[in-house]
C-alpha positions as CSV (number, residue, x, y, z in Angstrom):
1,M,130.3,126.7,14.5
2,T,132.1,123.8,16.6
3,S,129.6,122.2,19.1
4,L,132.3,123.4,21.8
5,F,132.0,127.1,20.8
6,I,127.8,126.5,20.7
7,K,127.8,124.9,24.2
8,W,129.9,128.0,25.9
9,K,127.6,130.5,23.8
10,N,124.5,129.0,24.8
11,G,125.9,128.5,28.5
12,F,126.9,132.2,28.1
13,L,123.5,133.2,26.8
14,T,121.7,131.1,29.9
15,G,123.7,133.0,32.1
16,A,123.2,136.6,30.7
17,V,119.6,135.9,30.6
18,V,119.4,135.2,34.2
19,A,121.9,138.1,35.2
20,A,119.8,140.9,33.1
21,L,116.6,139.5,35.6
22,E,118.9,139.9,38.6
23,G,119.9,143.2,37.5
24,I,116.5,144.4,37.0
25,L,115.4,142.8,40.5
26,I,117.9,144.6,42.2
27,W,117.4,148.1,40.1
28,V,113.6,147.5,41.4
29,A,114.3,146.7,44.7
30,D,117.0,148.7,46.0
31,P,118.6,151.5,43.6
32,S,120.3,152.7,46.2
33,L,122.7,149.8,46.6
34,T,126.8,150.1,45.5
35,L,127.8,149.3,41.8
36,W,130.0,146.7,43.4
37,V,127.4,144.7,44.9
38,F,125.5,145.2,41.6
39,V,128.7,144.0,40.1
40,Q,129.0,141.0,42.3
41,S,125.1,139.6,42.2
42,V,125.0,140.2,38.3
43,S,128.5,138.4,37.4
44,F,127.2,135.7,40.1
45,W,124.2,134.8,38.1
46,L,126.0,135.3,34.7
47,F,128.4,132.5,35.6
48,C,126.1,130.5,37.7
49,G,123.9,130.3,34.3
50,L,127.2,129.1,32.4
51,V,128.5,126.8,34.8
52,I,125.1,125.3,35.2
53,Y,124.6,124.8,31.5
54,M,128.3,123.4,31.0
55,T,127.6,120.8,33.9
56,E,126.2,117.2,33.3
57,T,124.9,115.3,36.5
58,G,122.6,112.8,34.5
59,L,119.7,114.5,36.2
60,P,117.0,116.2,34.1
61,A,118.0,119.7,33.4
62,I,115.7,121.3,35.5
63,L,116.8,119.4,38.7
64,N,119.9,119.9,37.4
65,G,119.4,123.7,37.6
66,I,117.9,123.7,40.8
67,L,120.6,121.1,42.6
68,L,123.4,123.3,41.4
69,T,121.9,126.7,42.2
70,V,121.1,126.0,45.4
71,L,124.3,124.6,46.4
72,L,126.1,127.5,44.5
73,N,123.9,130.0,46.6
74,I,124.7,128.3,50.0
75,P,127.2,131.0,51.0
76,W,124.9,133.8,49.9
77,Y,122.0,132.4,51.8
78,I,124.2,132.6,55.1
79,S,125.6,136.1,54.5
80,L,123.2,137.7,53.5
81,S,120.4,135.9,56.2
82,I,122.1,134.4,59.3
83,A,125.3,135.9,59.3
84,A,123.6,139.4,58.7
85,G,121.0,138.6,61.6
86,K,118.1,138.9,59.5
87,P,116.9,135.2,59.0
88,G,113.8,136.1,57.5
89,N,115.7,137.2,54.0
90,L,116.4,133.3,53.8
91,I,113.2,132.3,52.3
92,P,112.7,135.2,50.0
93,L,116.6,134.5,48.7
94,V,115.9,130.6,48.5
95,I,112.7,131.4,46.3
96,A,114.1,134.0,44.2
97,S,117.3,131.7,43.4
98,I,114.8,128.3,43.0
99,L,113.0,130.7,40.1
100,F,116.1,131.7,38.5
101,C,117.4,128.1,38.6
102,T,114.2,126.8,37.0
103,L,114.4,129.5,34.2
104,I,118.5,128.2,34.0
105,G,116.9,124.3,34.0
106,L,114.3,125.2,31.1
107,M,117.0,127.1,28.9
108,S,119.3,124.4,29.2
109,Q,116.8,121.8,28.4
110,K,115.4,124.2,25.4
111,L,118.8,125.2,24.0
112,R,120.3,121.4,24.3
113,S,117.5,120.3,22.3
114,R,118.1,122.6,19.5
115,H,121.8,121.7,19.5
116,N,121.2,118.1,19.4
């Protein structure tokens, strides 16, 4: 397999793991959410994992994951807490995204070390 194919495969794998965890979290926390909200959340994490895996900032993998995930989540933080009039949701959102991005960083680091 070409190294480019492996990079894309690993990126989608990283995103898929985090997307699956997000899907489980949403289903357990609020099973009454609409299908479209579910698809939106899961697809965000799928592509967030892919983008973070594919992006090289020069930072260690875990810091790269944290930095990019927090930046990509800023619209969610605003929409789901501040704009919704629920500022108490901000801290749990930030904590959940930091946990997910740490996982993305760890997976990226592990998959890159196996690839190289």
